[in-house]
PAVO-502612 format. One record per residue: x, y, z of N, C-alpha, C, O in turn. Coordinates in pm, whole numbers, always signed. Layout:
N
> n.u / n.v / n.w / ca.u / ca.v / ca.w / c.u / c.v / c.w / o.u / o.v / o.w
> X / Y / Z / X / Y / Z / X / Y / Z / X / Y / Z
...
// end
This chain:
217
> n.u / n.v / n.w / ca.u / ca.v / ca.w / c.u / c.v / c.w / o.u / o.v / o.w
> +19480 / +2751 / +18504 / +19400 / +2847 / +18579 / +19443 / +2987 / +18539 / +19562 / +3017 / +18538
> +19346 / +3074 / +18507 / +19380 / +3205 / +18455 / +19268 / +3302 / +18481 / +19162 / +3264 / +18530
> +19292 / +3428 / +18450 / +19193 / +3533 / +18472 / +19089 / +3538 / +18362 / +19109 / +3485 / +18253
> +18975 / +3603 / +18393 / +18857 / +3595 / +18309 / +18878 / +3626 / +18161 / +18830 / +3551 / +18076
> +18948 / +3735 / +18128 / +18962 / +3773 / +17988 / +19051 / +3677 / +17910 / +19053 / +3680 / +17787
> +19123 / +3591 / +17979 / +19212 / +3495 / +17911 / +19145 / +3359 / +17894 / +19209 / +3264 / +17850
> +19017 / +3350 / +17928 / +18945 / +3223 / +17915 / +18864 / +3225 / +17787 / +18787 / +3318 / +17761
> +18881 / +3121 / +17706 / +18797 / +3105 / +17588 / +18768 / +2957 / +17570 / +18822 / +2873 / +17643
> +18685 / +2924 / +17473 / +18645 / +2785 / +17457 / +18764 / +2695 / +17421 / +18764 / +2577 / +17455
> +18863 / +2750 / +17354 / +18978 / +2669 / +17316 / +19059 / +2620 / +17434 / +19114 / +2510 / +17430
> +19067 / +2702 / +17539 / +19151 / +2665 / +17653 / +19086 / +2557 / +17738 / +19155 / +2491 / +17817
> +18956 / +2536 / +17723 / +18887 / +2441 / +17811 / +18933 / +2297 / +17789 / +18923 / +2215 / +17880
> +18982 / +2267 / +17672 / +19031 / +2132 / +17647 / +19171 / +2110 / +17703 / +19221 / +1997 / +17701
> +19234 / +2215 / +17753 / +19372 / +2206 / +17799 / +19386 / +2225 / +17949 / +19498 / +2223 / +18001
> +19275 / +2244 / +18021 / +19285 / +2271 / +18164 / +19168 / +2206 / +18238 / +19067 / +2171 / +18178
> +19184 / +2190 / +18367 / +19078 / +2136 / +18451 / +19007 / +2244 / +18531 / +18904 / +2219 / +18594
> +19062 / +2367 / +18528 / +19007 / +2474 / +18612 / +19043 / +2609 / +18552 / +19156 / +2629 / +18506
> +18947 / +2700 / +18552 / +18976 / +2836 / +18506 / +18937 / +2934 / +18616 / +18870 / +2898 / +18713
> +18980 / +3056 / +18599 / +18955 / +3161 / +18698 / +18872 / +3268 / +18629 / +18916 / +3329 / +18531
> +18752 / +3292 / +18681 / +18661 / +3381 / +18609 / +18699 / +3528 / +18620 / +18665 / +3607 / +18532
> +18769 / +3565 / +18725 / +18809 / +3705 / +18742 / +18912 / +3716 / +18852 / +18910 / +3638 / +18948
> +19003 / +3813 / +18839 / +19097 / +3840 / +18947 / +19032 / +3920 / +19060 / +19092 / +3938 / +19165
> +18910 / +3967 / +19038 / +18836 / +4038 / +19141 / +18760 / +3936 / +19227 / +18678 / +3860 / +19176
> +18788 / +3936 / +19357 / +18725 / +3840 / +19447 / +18600 / +3896 / +19513 / +18537 / +3827 / +19593
> +18564 / +4017 / +19483 / +18447 / +4079 / +19546 / +18322 / +4000 / +19511 / +18290 / +3989 / +19392
> +18248 / +3944 / +19609 / +18134 / +3859 / +19578 / +18026 / +3928 / +19497 / +17965 / +3866 / +19410
> +18001 / +4056 / +19524 / +17897 / +4127 / +19448 / +17932 / +4130 / +19300 / +17845 / +4109 / +19215
> +18056 / +4157 / +19267 / +18098 / +4163 / +19127 / +18107 / +4025 / +19065 / +18082 / +4008 / +18946
> +18142 / +3926 / +19146 / +18157 / +3791 / +19090 / +18023 / +3726 / +19057 / +18018 / +3636 / +18974
> +17916 / +3770 / +19120 / +17785 / +3714 / +19085 / +17759 / +3726 / +18936 / +17712 / +3632 / +18872
> +17790 / +3842 / +18881 / +17767 / +3862 / +18738 / +17863 / +3785 / +18651 / +17821 / +3718 / +18556
> +17994 / +3793 / +18681 / +18087 / +3725 / +18589 / +18078 / +3574 / +18600 / +18102 / +3504 / +18501
> +18042 / +3521 / +18718 / +18024 / +3376 / +18728 / +17900 / +3329 / +18654 / +17901 / +3224 / +18590
> +17793 / +3407 / +18661 / +17670 / +3366 / +18592 / +17691 / +3356 / +18441 / +17650 / +3259 / +18378
> +17754 / +3457 / +18385 / +17764 / +3459 / +18239 / +17880 / +3375 / +18187 / +17873 / +3323 / +18075
> +17986 / +3360 / +18265 / +18089 / +3263 / +18229 / +18029 / +3123 / +18229 / +18065 / +3039 / +18147
> +17937 / +3099 / +18324 / +17873 / +2968 / +18336 / +17784 / +2931 / +18219 / +17737 / +2817 / +18212
> +17758 / +3023 / +18128 / +17680 / +2988 / +18009 / +17758 / +2894 / +17918 / +17699 / +2819 / +17841
> +17891 / +2899 / +17927 / +17973 / +2815 / +17838 / +18074 / +2729 / +17913 / +18131 / +2637 / +17855
> +18097 / +2757 / +18042 / +18196 / +2682 / +18119 / +18124 / +2602 / +18228 / +18044 / +2659 / +18302
> +18151 / +2471 / +18238 / +18088 / +2391 / +18343 / +18125 / +2445 / +18481 / +18236 / +2492 / +18501
> +18032 / +2437 / +18578 / +18060 / +2495 / +18710 / +18179 / +2432 / +18779 / +18251 / +2502 / +18851
> +18202 / +2301 / +18759 / +18313 / +2237 / +18828 / +18449 / +2284 / +18776 / +18552 / +2255 / +18837
> +18450 / +2357 / +18664 / +18575 / +2411 / +18611 / +18599 / +2555 / +18653 / +18709 / +2608 / +18633
> +18501 / +2619 / +18712 / +18513 / +2761 / +18746 / +18562 / +2777 / +18889 / +18494 / +2738 / +18984
> +18681 / +2835 / +18906 / +18731 / +2862 / +19039 / +18650 / +2969 / +19108 / +18632 / +3078 / +19054
> +18601 / +2938 / +19228 / +18524 / +3033 / +19308 / +18577 / +3027 / +19450 / +18573 / +2922 / +19514
> +18627 / +3140 / +19498 / +18697 / +3139 / +19626 / +18622 / +3214 / +19734 / +18558 / +3317 / +19709
> +18629 / +3161 / +19856 / +18587 / +3234 / +19974 / +18693 / +3339 / +20002 / +18810 / +3306 / +20026
> +18653 / +3464 / +19999 / +18750 / +3573 / +20014 / +18764 / +3615 / +20159 / +18679 / +3584 / +20243
> +18871 / +3685 / +20187 / +18888 / +3746 / +20318 / +18785 / +3857 / +20336 / +18731 / +3908 / +20237
> +18755 / +3895 / +20460 / +18652 / +3997 / +20482 / +18681 / +4130 / +20414 / +18588 / +4199 / +20372
> +18808 / +4166 / +20403 / +18845 / +4289 / +20333 / +18898 / +4251 / +20196 / +19003 / +4188 / +20186
> +18827 / +4289 / +20091 / +18862 / +4249 / +19955 / +18965 / +4346 / +19898 / +18938 / +4465 / +19885
> +19082 / +4295 / +19864 / +19190 / +4384 / +19820 / +19159 / +4452 / +19689 / +19209 / +4562 / +19664
> +19079 / +4389 / +19603 / +19056 / +4445 / +19469 / +18956 / +4559 / +19467 / +18956 / +4639 / +19374
> +18869 / +4568 / +19570 / +18769 / +4675 / +19573 / +18770 / +4753 / +19704 / +18702 / +4855 / +19716
> +18846 / +4707 / +19803 / +18851 / +4767 / +19937 / +18714 / +4764 / +20004 / +18685 / +4846 / +20091
> +18631 / +4669 / +19963 / +18500 / +4651 / +20024 / +18511 / +4547 / +20135 / +18582 / +4448 / +20121
> +18440 / +4570 / +20244 / +18432 / +4471 / +20352 / +18307 / +4388 / +20329 / +18197 / +4443 / +20313
> +18322 / +4255 / +20328 / +18210 / +4168 / +20291 / +18178 / +4070 / +20403 / +18263 / +4033 / +20483
> +18052 / +4029 / +20406 / +18004 / +3933 / +20503 / +18051 / +3792 / +20466 / +18047 / +3754 / +20349
> +18093 / +3716 / +20564 / +18146 / +3582 / +20538 / +18041 / +3491 / +20474 / +18071 / +3422 / +20377
> +17919 / +3492 / +20527 / +17814 / +3405 / +20471 / +17783 / +3442 / +20326 / +17757 / +3354 / +20244
> +17785 / +3570 / +20296 / +17761 / +3616 / +20159 / +17872 / +3566 / +20066 / +17844 / +3512 / +19959
> +17997 / +3584 / +20108 / +18110 / +3538 / +20027 / +18105 / +3387 / +20005 / +18134 / +3339 / +19896
> +18068 / +3312 / +20110 / +18061 / +3167 / +20099 / +17950 / +3124 / +20005 / +17968 / +3029 / +19928
> +17837 / +3191 / +20008 / +17726 / +3157 / +19920 / +17762 / +3182 / +19774 / +17727 / +3102 / +19687
> +17830 / +3293 / +19747 / +17867 / +3326 / +19609 / +17968 / +3225 / +19554 / +17971 / +3200 / +19434
> +18050 / +3168 / +19641 / +18153 / +3072 / +19597 / +18102 / +2929 / +19590 / +18178 / +2838 / +19556
> +17975 / +2906 / +19620 / +17926 / +2770 / +19643 / +17916 / +2685 / +19517 / +17947 / +2566 / +19522
> +17873 / +2743 / +19405 / +17838 / +2662 / +19288 / +17951 / +2656 / +19185 / +17931 / +2686 / +19068
> +18067 / +2617 / +19232 / +18181 / +2603 / +19143 / +18289 / +2522 / +19210 / +18262 / +2445 / +19303
> +18413 / +2538 / +19162 / +18530 / +2473 / +19220 / +18577 / +2560 / +19336 / +18647 / +2658 / +19316
> +18536 / +2522 / +19458 / +18551 / +2610 / +19574 / +18695 / +2610 / +19626 / +18759 / +2505 / +19636
> +18743 / +2729 / +19659 / +18873 / +2744 / +19723 / +18864 / +2853 / +19828 / +18757 / +2910 / +19850
> +18976 / +2883 / +19892 / +18983 / +2989 / +19993 / +19099 / +3080 / +19958 / +19211 / +3034 / +19935
> +19073 / +3209 / +19953 / +19180 / +3308 / +19929 / +19180 / +3404 / +20048 / +19124 / +3513 / +20043
> +19246 / +3359 / +20153 / +19237 / +3429 / +20281 / +19344 / +3370 / +20373 / +19353 / +3248 / +20385
> +19422 / +3453 / +20436 / +19520 / +3407 / +20533 / +19445 / +3376 / +20662 / +19420 / +3465 / +20743
> +19411 / +3249 / +20681 / +19329 / +3210 / +20795 / +19404 / +3216 / +20928 / +19342 / +3203 / +21033
> +19534 / +3237 / +20925 / +19607 / +3254 / +21051 / +19571 / +3387 / +21117 / +19601 / +3408 / +21234
> +19506 / +3475 / +21042 / +19465 / +3604 / +21098 / +19324 / +3601 / +21156 / +19279 / +3699 / +21215
> +19254 / +3489 / +21141 / +19114 / +3478 / +21185 / +19106 / +3426 / +21328 / +19188 / +3344 / +21370
> +19006 / +3475 / +21402 / +18987 / +3427 / +21538 / +18910 / +3295 / +21537 / +18867 / +3248 / +21431
> +18893 / +3235 / +21655 / +18833 / +3101 / +21664 / +18689 / +3100 / +21614 / +18648 / +3006 / +21546
> +18612 / +3203 / +21647 / +18473 / +3207 / +21603 / +18464 / +3214 / +21451 / +18379 / +3150 / +21389
> +18551 / +3294 / +21391 / +18552 / +3305 / +21244 / +18595 / +3175 / +21181 / +18537 / +3133 / +21080
> +18696 / +3110 / +21237 / +18740 / +2982 / +21184 / +18629 / +2877 / +21188 / +18618 / +2794 / +21098
> +18548 / +2882 / +21292 / +18435 / +2789 / +21301 / +18335 / +2814 / +21190 / +18279 / +2720 / +21134
> +18311 / +2941 / +21157 / +18219 / +2974 / +21048 / +18278 / +2931 / +20913 / +18206 / +2881 / +20827
> +18407 / +2950 / +20896 / +18473 / +2906 / +20772 / +18463 / +2755 / +20759 / +18433 / +2703 / +20652
> +18488 / +2684 / +20870 / +18480 / +2538 / +20868 / +18340 / +2491 / +20829 / +18326 / +2396 / +20752
> +18237 / +2557 / +20881 / +18100 / +2520 / +20847 / +18071 / +2544 / +20700 / +18004 / +2464 / +20635
> +18123 / +2656 / +20647 / +18102 / +2687 / +20506 / +18171 / +2584 / +20416 / +18114 / +2541 / +20316
> +18292 / +2545 / +20453 / +18366 / +2446 / +20374 / +18296 / +2311 / +20380 / +18286 / +2242 / +20279
> +18248 / +2273 / +20497 / +18178 / +2145 / +20511 / +18054 / +2141 / +20424 / +18025 / +2039 / +20360
> +17979 / +2252 / +20420 / +17860 / +2253 / +20336 / +17898 / +2247 / +20188 / +17834 / +2177 / +20110
> +18002 / +2320 / +20149 / +18047 / +2315 / +20010 / +18086 / +2173 / +19969 / +18058 / +2130 / +19858
> +18151 / +2101 / +20061 / +18187 / +1962 / +20032 / +18062 / +1875 / +20017 / +18060 / +1782 / +19937
> +17958 / +1906 / +20095 / +17837 / +1824 / +20090 / +17761 / +1839 / +19958 / +17683 / +1752 / +19921
> +17784 / +1950 / +19887 / +17715 / +1970 / +19758 / +17811 / +1956 / +19640 / +17774 / +1986 / +19526
> +17934 / +1912 / +19667 / +18033 / +1903 / +19559 / +17988 / +1812 / +19446 / +18002 / +1847 / +19329
> +17933 / +1695 / +19481 / +17886 / +1603 / +19377 / +17770 / +1663 / +19299 / +17761 / +1644 / +19178
> +17681 / +1733 / +19368 / +17570 / +1799 / +19300 / +17620 / +1903 / +19200 / +17570 / +1912 / +19088
> +17719 / +1982 / +19240 / +17775 / +2084 / +19151 / +17838 / +2020 / +19028 / +17827 / +2073 / +18918
> +17903 / +1905 / +19048 / +17973 / +1839 / +18937 / +17879 / +1765 / +18842 / +17914 / +1742 / +18727
> +17761 / +1728 / +18890 / +17673 / +1643 / +18808 / +17535 / +1702 / +18783 / +17460 / +1651 / +18700
> +17500 / +1810 / +18854 / +17367 / +1867 / +18843 / +17354 / +1969 / +18731 / +17443 / +1983 / +18646
> +17243 / +2038 / +18732 / +17212 / +2138 / +18629 / +17206 / +2276 / +18693 / +17137 / +2296 / +18793
> +17278 / +2369 / +18633 / +17276 / +2507 / +18681 / +17146 / +2574 / +18640 / +17102 / +2561 / +18526
> +17084 / +2646 / +18734 / +16960 / +2718 / +18704 / +16975 / +2861 / +18756 / +17040 / +2886 / +18858
> +16912 / +2954 / +18685 / +16908 / +3094 / +18726 / +16764 / +3141 / +18719 / +16694 / +3113 / +18623
> +16721 / +3213 / +18821 / +16585 / +3266 / +18821 / +16584 / +3403 / +18756 / +16642 / +3498 / +18808
> +16519 / +3413 / +18641 / +16503 / +3542 / +18575 / +16381 / +3613 / +18631 / +16295 / +3551 / +18694
> +16375 / +3743 / +18609 / +16256 / +3817 / +18647 / +16249 / +3858 / +18793 / +16145 / +3904 / +18838
> +16359 / +3842 / +18867 / +16358 / +3889 / +19006 / +16369 / +4041 / +19006 / +16410 / +4102 / +18908
> +16333 / +4100 / +19118 / +16348 / +4244 / +19130 / +16496 / +4282 / +19125 / +16580 / +4206 / +19174
> +16529 / +4397 / +19067 / +16668 / +4442 / +19073 / +16716 / +4448 / +19218 / +16648 / +4504 / +19304
> +16831 / +4391 / +19242 / +16883 / +4384 / +19378 / +16868 / +4248 / +19441 / +16921 / +4225 / +19550
> +16798 / +4155 / +19376 / +16782 / +4019 / +19426 / +16832 / +3922 / +19320 / +16789 / +3927 / +19205
> +16921 / +3833 / +19359 / +16979 / +3735 / +19268 / +16948 / +3596 / +19320 / +16978 / +3564 / +19436
> +16887 / +3512 / +19236 / +16853 / +3374 / +19274 / +16913 / +3280 / +19170 / +16887 / +3294 / +19051
> +16991 / +3184 / +19216 / +17050 / +3083 / +19127 / +17066 / +2955 / +19206 / +17057 / +2954 / +19329
> +17092 / +2844 / +19134 / +17105 / +2719 / +19207 / +17155 / +2606 / +19121 / +17189 / +2622 / +19004
> +17160 / +2488 / +19184 / +17195 / +2363 / +19117 / +17086 / +2262 / +19150 / +17043 / +2251 / +19264
> +17043 / +2188 / +19047 / +16940 / +2086 / +19066 / +16996 / +1951 / +19021 / +17056 / +1941 / +18915
> +16976 / +1849 / +19103 / +17028 / +1715 / +19072 / +16967 / +1664 / +18942 / +16855 / +1699 / +18906
> +17044 / +1581 / +18872 / +16999 / +1526 / +18744 / +16870 / +1447 / +18757 / +16788 / +1446 / +18665
> +16851 / +1380 / +18872 / +16729 / +1302 / +18892 / +16616 / +1384 / +18955 / +16509 / +1331 / +18984
> +16641 / +1513 / +18978 / +16539 / +1600 / +19033 / +16511 / +1583 / +19181 / +16416 / +1641 / +19233
> +16594 / +1503 / +19250 / +16567 / +1474 / +19390 / +16605 / +1588 / +19484 / +16556 / +1595 / +19596
> +16691 / +1677 / +19438 / +16738 / +1783 / +19526 / +16776 / +1907 / +19448 / +16826 / +1898 / +19336
> +16753 / +2021 / +19509 / +16801 / +2147 / +19456 / +16861 / +2229 / +19569 / +16813 / +2224 / +19682
> +16966 / +2305 / +19538 / +17026 / +2397 / +19633 / +17033 / +2533 / +19566 / +17078 / +2545 / +19452
> +16987 / +2635 / +19636 / +16977 / +2770 / +19579 / +17041 / +2872 / +19672 / +17050 / +2851 / +19793
> +17084 / +2982 / +19613 / +17123 / +3098 / +19692 / +17029 / +3213 / +19655 / +16999 / +3236 / +19538
> +16985 / +3284 / +19758 / +16908 / +3407 / +19739 / +16995 / +3519 / +19793 / +17010 / +3535 / +19914
> +17052 / +3596 / +19702 / +17148 / +3699 / +19739 / +17086 / +3838 / +19721 / +17015 / +3863 / +19623
> +17113 / +3924 / +19815 / +17069 / +4063 / +19807 / +17189 / +4146 / +19764 / +17283 / +4163 / +19842
> +17187 / +4197 / +19643 / +17301 / +4272 / +19593 / +17286 / +4422 / +19615 / +17386 / +4495 / +19617
> +17162 / +4469 / +19633 / +17135 / +4611 / +19656 / +16997 / +4623 / +19720 / +16921 / +4527 / +19723
> +16967 / +4740 / +19770 / +16833 / +4763 / +19823 / +16731 / +4758 / +19709 / +16759 / +4804 / +19598
> +16614 / +4702 / +19736 / +16510 / +4694 / +19634 / +16416 / +4813 / +19645 / +16402 / +4874 / +19750
> +16351 / +4843 / +19533 / +16255 / +4953 / +19534 / +16135 / +4920 / +19620 / +16079 / +5008 / +19686
> +16094 / +4793 / +19621 / +15981 / +4749 / +19702 / +16032 / +4685 / +19830 / +16134 / +4615 / +19831
> +15960 / +4708 / +19938 / +15994 / +4646 / +20065 / +15866 / +4597 / +20132 / +15781 / +4679 / +20166
> +15850 / +4467 / +20151 / +15945 / +4362 / +20115 / +15943 / +4335 / +19964 / +15847 / +4371 / +19897
> +16048 / +4274 / +19911 / +16050 / +4242 / +19768 / +15948 / +4135 / +19735 / +15900 / +4063 / +19823
> +15916 / +4125 / +19606 / +15818 / +4027 / +19562 / +15871 / +3885 / +19567 / +15987 / +3860 / +19600
> +15783 / +3793 / +19533 / +15819 / +3651 / +19537 / +15934 / +3620 / +19442 / +15954 / +3687 / +19341
> +16010 / +3517 / +19477 / +16115 / +3466 / +19390 / +16084 / +3320 / +19357 / +16028 / +3247 / +19440
> +16119 / +3279 / +19238 / +16096 / +3141 / +19195 / +16221 / +3058 / +19216 / +16333 / +3108 / +19208
> +16201 / +2929 / +19241 / +16309 / +2832 / +19250 / +16295 / +2739 / +19130 / +16221 / +2641 / +19138
> +16363 / +2768 / +19020 / +16341 / +2694 / +18896 / +16412 / +2559 / +18895 / +16502 / +2534 / +18974
> +16368 / +2474 / +18801 / +16441 / +2351 / +18771 / +16394 / +2225 / +18840 / +16437 / +2116 / +18803
> +16307 / +2237 / +18940 / +16261 / +2118 / +19012 / +16156 / +2043 / +18930 / +16093 / +2100 / +18841
> +16139 / +1916 / +18961 / +16038 / +1834 / +18894 / +15900 / +1888 / +18931 / +15865 / +1889 / +19049
> +15821 / +1933 / +18834 / +15692 / +1997 / +18867 / +15594 / +1905 / +18939 / +15505 / +1953 / +19009
> +15609 / +1773 / +18922 / +15513 / +1678 / +18979 / +15559 / +1616 / +19110 / +15489 / +1531 / +19165
> +15675 / +1656 / +19159 / +15723 / +1604 / +19288 / +15703 / +1709 / +19397 / +15689 / +1828 / +19369
> +15702 / +1663 / +19520 / +15687 / +1750 / +19636 / +15821 / +1765 / +19706 / +15896 / +1668 / +19721
> +15851 / +1887 / +19750 / +15982 / +1917 / +19809 / +15965 / +1987 / +19943 / +15872 / +2064 / +19965
> +16059 / +1957 / +20031 / +16071 / +2030 / +20156 / +16174 / +2139 / +20135 / +16291 / +2110 / +20108
> +16132 / +2264 / +20147 / +16217 / +2380 / +20119 / +16251 / +2448 / +20251 / +16162 / +2479 / +20330
> +16379 / +2472 / +20274 / +16418 / +2537 / +20399 / +16550 / +2611 / +20382 / +16629 / +2580 / +20293
> +16572 / +2707 / +20468 / +16699 / +2780 / +20472 / +16798 / +2701 / +20557 / +16768 / +2662 / +20669
> +16918 / +2678 / +20501 / +17019 / +2601 / +20573 / +17147 / +2680 / +20597 / +17234 / +2634 / +20672
> +17161 / +2796 / +20536 / +17283 / +2873 / +20552 / +17254 / +3021 / +20544 / +17167 / +3064 / +20469
> +17328 / +3100 / +20621 / +17304 / +3242 / +20628 / +17194 / +3272 / +20728 / +17107 / +3187 / +20753
> +17196 / +3388 / +20784 / +17097 / +3427 / +20884 / +17043 / +3564 / +20846 / +17103 / +3665 / +20882
> +16930 / +3569 / +20775 / +16877 / +3700 / +20733 / +16847 / +3788 / +20853 / +16790 / +3743 / +20953
> +16887 / +3914 / +20843 / +16870 / +4006 / +20955 / +16732 / +4071 / +20955 / +16695 / +4138 / +21051
> +16656 / +4053 / +20847 / +16515 / +4093 / +20839 / +16491 / +4239 / +20876 / +16409 / +4266 / +20963
> +16560 / +4333 / +20812 / +16534 / +4474 / +20842 / +16392 / +4513 / +20801 / +16356 / +4503 / +20684
> +16313 / +4557 / +20897 / +16179 / +4606 / +20867 / +16078 / +4498 / +20834 / +15973 / +4529 / +20778
> +16105 / +4373 / +20867 / +16014 / +4264 / +20833 / +16004 / +4165 / +20948 / +16104 / +4131 / +21011
> +15882 / +4120 / +20976 / +15864 / +4013 / +21072 / +15918 / +3884 / +21013 / +15918 / +3868 / +20890
> +15964 / +3791 / +21096 / +16015 / +3664 / +21043 / +15911 / +3592 / +20958 / +15792 / +3590 / +20991
> +15957 / +3532 / +20851 / +15870 / +3453 / +20764 / +15857 / +3312 / +20820 / +15955 / +3253 / +20864
> +15736 / +3260 / +20820 / +15711 / +3126 / +20874 / +15797 / +3023 / +20802 / +15858 / +2938 / +20866
> +15802 / +3029 / +20669 / +15876 / +2927 / +20595 / +16026 / +2939 / +20621 / +16097 / +2838 / +20623
> +16075 / +3063 / +20639 / +16217 / +3082 / +20663 / +16259 / +3026 / +20798 / +16374 / +2985 / +20815
> +16168 / +3024 / +20894 / +16199 / +2972 / +21026 / +16179 / +2821 / +21036 / +16256 / +2752 / +21103
> +16075 / +2771 / +20968 / +16038 / +2630 / +20989 / +16034 / +2547 / +20861 / +16005 / +2427 / +20867
> +16062 / +2607 / +20747 / +16054 / +2534 / +20621 / +15912 / +2529 / +20568 / +15818 / +2567 / +20637
> +15899 / +2482 / +20444 / +15768 / +2474 / +20380 / +15771 / +2360 / +20279 / +15876 / +2330 / +20223
> +15657 / +2298 / +20256 / +15646 / +2191 / +20157 / +15574 / +2246 / +20034 / +15463 / +2298 / +20044
> +15639 / +2233 / +19918 / +15586 / +2282 / +19792 / +15607 / +2178 / +19683 / +15700 / +2098 / +19691
> +15522 / +2179 / +19582 / +15553 / +2102 / +19463 / +15656 / +2178 / +19380 / +15672 / +2299 / +19395
> +15725 / +2107 / +19294 / +15819 / +2173 / +19206 / +15751 / +2276 / +19118 / +15810 / +2379 / +19085
> +15628 / +2248 / +19079 / +15553 / +2344 / +18997 / +15526 / +2472 / +19075 / +15541 / +2582 / +19022
> +15486 / +2458 / +19201 / +15462 / +2577 / +19284 / +15590 / +2657 / +19304 / +15589 / +2780 / +19295
> +15700 / +2587 / +19332 / +15826 / +2656 / +19355 / +15875 / +2728 / +19230 / +15934 / +2836 / +19239
> +15851 / +2668 / +19113 / +15903 / +2724 / +18989 / +15814 / +2826 / +18923 / +15860 / +2901 / +18837
> +15685 / +2832 / +18962 / +15594 / +2928 / +18898 / +15546 / +3036 / +18995 / +15560 / +3154 / +18967
> +15490 / +2995 / +19109 / +15446 / +3094 / +19208 / +15561 / +3141 / +19296 / +15569 / +3259 / +19330
> +15649 / +3049 / +19334 / +15763 / +3084 / +19417 / +15723 / +3115 / +19560 / +15617 / +3074 / +19606
> +15807 / +3188 / +19628 / +15781 / +3225 / +19767 / +15847 / +3360 / +19796 / +15936 / +3405 / +19723
> +15802 / +3421 / +19904 / +15858 / +3551 / +19939 / +15993 / +3532 / +20006 / +16004 / +3454 / +20101
> +16095 / +3600 / +19958 / +16227 / +3584 / +20020 / +16236 / +3666 / +20148 / +16162 / +3764 / +20164
> +16324 / +3629 / +20238 / +16347 / +3714 / +20355 / +16406 / +3847 / +20311 / +16486 / +3854 / +20218
> +16366 / +3954 / +20380 / +16429 / +4083 / +20355 / +16571 / +4079 / +20412 / +16592 / +4038 / +20526
> +16666 / +4121 / +20330 / +16805 / +4119 / +20373 / +16870 / +4253 / +20345 / +16832 / +4324 / +20252
> +16969 / +4286 / +20426 / +17051 / +4401 / +20393 / +17131 / +4371 / +20266 / +17153 / +4254 / +20235
> +17173 / +4474 / +20191 / +17258 / +4449 / +20074 / +17384 / +4371 / +20112 / +17437 / +4385 / +20222
> +17430 / +4290 / +20018 / +17549 / +4207 / +20034 / +17530 / +4104 / +20145 / +17618 / +4082 / +20228
> +17414 / +4043 / +20142 / +17383 / +3931 / +20230 / +17322 / +3820 / +20143 / +17273 / +3848 / +20034
> +17324 / +3698 / +20191 / +17266 / +3587 / +20115 / +17224 / +3476 / +20209 / +17280 / +3459 / +20318
> +17125 / +3400 / +20167 / +17088 / +3277 / +20237 / +17097 / +3161 / +20138 / +17082 / +3180 / +20017
> +17120 / +3043 / +20191 / +17124 / +2920 / +20112 / +16998 / +2841 / +20143 / +16962 / +2821 / +20259
> +16931 / +2797 / +20037 / +16803 / +2728 / +20048 / +16815 / +2590 / +19983 / +16867 / +2578 / +19872
> +16766 / +2487 / +20052 / +16763 / +2354 / +19993 / +16620 / +2313 / +19965 / +16527 / +2355 / +20035
> +16603 / +2232 / +19862 / +16474 / +2174 / +19828 / +16495 / +2023 / +19811 / +16558 / +1980 / +19715
> +16443 / +1944 / +19903 / +16464 / +1799 / +19902 / +16331 / +1729 / +19876 / +16232 / +1757 / +19943
> +16330 / +1638 / +19779 / +16209 / +1565 / +19746 / +16165 / +1481 / +19865 / +16247 / +1422 / +19935
> +16033 / +1477 / +19889 / +15978 / +1399 / +20000 / +15880 / +1298 / +19947 / +15822 / +1222 / +20024
// end
């Protein structure tokens, strides 16, 4: 296990886990995890749930955002949890439980990234090898020029299958936007619809994220 600049293709045959960066700030890790993931399998990339105050940037981060950014890799925790109150520990426990529920998907599925999103919106996910399930994160990294932002695509699903799409993690605060019907109650889409037309994401404050699942029906 090592820091990002010390990782190369040669070291991958000698280790089971690498560290993409010594910076735990979720906003910054979105970029280095995406591009490291072009050559490193997700199950080898260490991704940690950070403490609310990030020592490397002095930024205060939302727990759900940090958990979403750490989801599609080898998940760990870098946080002295003895300093957390009971309510925070319950949120951490829920995040860890969900990460465990998708661990097999991360180890065996296919990484997908949605290109063409508006600047300030990041969409990525994992899709099962048999196409039966996809899990995505929709992260708001900065304010967008348009409000609400345009549709986002959920790539990688089987175009001829039908999926139930719903938000399962994170609670969008919806600044300046009425609640979206699909965000509250889910929606049924074909993989083709999800991957080409997509859907409108919830408006979120910067440094927030929601987790979306797509399950074949």
